[in-house]
C-alpha positions as CSV (number, residue, x, y, z in Angstrom):
1,M,110.6,154.3,79.9
2,S,113.5,154.9,81.9
3,I,116.9,156.5,80.4
4,T,120.0,157.5,81.4
5,V,121.3,161.0,80.8
6,T,124.7,163.0,80.8
7,V,125.0,167.1,82.2
8,E,127.6,169.0,80.3
9,N,128.0,172.6,80.9
10,D,124.1,172.9,82.7
11,T,122.7,171.2,79.8
12,I,121.1,167.5,79.5
13,K,122.5,165.5,76.8
14,L,119.9,162.4,75.8
15,P,120.9,159.6,74.5
16,V,117.4,159.1,72.4
17,H,115.2,161.5,70.2
18,V,113.2,163.4,72.1
19,P,110.3,165.4,70.1
20,D,110.2,169.4,71.1
21,G,107.6,170.3,73.4
22,T,107.8,167.0,75.2
23,R,107.3,167.2,79.0
24,L,109.9,165.0,81.6
25,E,110.3,164.4,84.8
26,I,114.0,164.1,86.2
27,T,114.6,162.9,89.5
28,L,118.1,163.6,91.1
29,P,119.9,160.7,92.9
30,G,119.5,160.8,96.7
31,E,116.5,163.4,96.3
32,G,112.5,162.4,96.5
33,G,113.6,158.6,96.9
34,A,115.0,158.1,93.6
35,A,117.4,155.8,95.2
36,T,114.3,153.4,96.1
37,G,113.0,154.2,92.9
38,H,110.0,155.6,94.3
39,R,109.2,158.9,94.1
40,H,107.8,159.4,97.7
41,A,110.0,156.8,99.5
42,W,110.9,159.9,101.9
43,M,107.6,159.0,103.5
44,Q,108.9,155.9,104.7
45,K,110.3,157.2,108.1
46,Y,106.6,158.5,108.8
47,I,104.6,155.5,108.4
48,G,103.3,154.5,111.7
49,A,104.5,157.6,113.5
50,V,100.8,158.7,114.5
51,K,99.4,156.2,117.0
52,D,96.0,157.3,118.0
53,G,94.6,158.6,114.6
54,P,91.0,157.9,113.4
55,D,90.4,154.3,112.5
56,D,89.5,155.9,108.7
57,V,92.2,158.2,108.3
58,A,93.8,155.8,105.2
59,A,90.3,156.0,103.4
60,Q,89.0,159.5,104.7
61,H,92.6,161.0,104.1
62,D,91.5,163.9,101.9
63,H,89.1,164.7,104.5
64,Y,91.3,164.7,107.5
65,A,94.4,166.3,105.8
66,H,92.5,168.9,103.5
67,G,89.2,169.0,104.8
68,A,86.6,167.3,102.0
69,P,83.9,165.8,102.8
70,K,84.1,162.1,103.9
71,R,83.8,159.4,101.1
72,D,81.0,156.7,101.6
73,E,82.6,153.6,102.2
């Protein structure tokens, strides 16, 4: 679900009732790819930046980025 809210005096005014304790994620326009609707859109400029990486870097990214054991393919 997506809604548009209004901010008044640093308070978010919701146009619908949201139960107490509900966790919400708010993305501000121009931050984190909100303009494209994808929260990781800022990464798009890095696609293709590494030309000589391992052939399995997409499948094994946890191994290369975090040192996790390689997964069986």
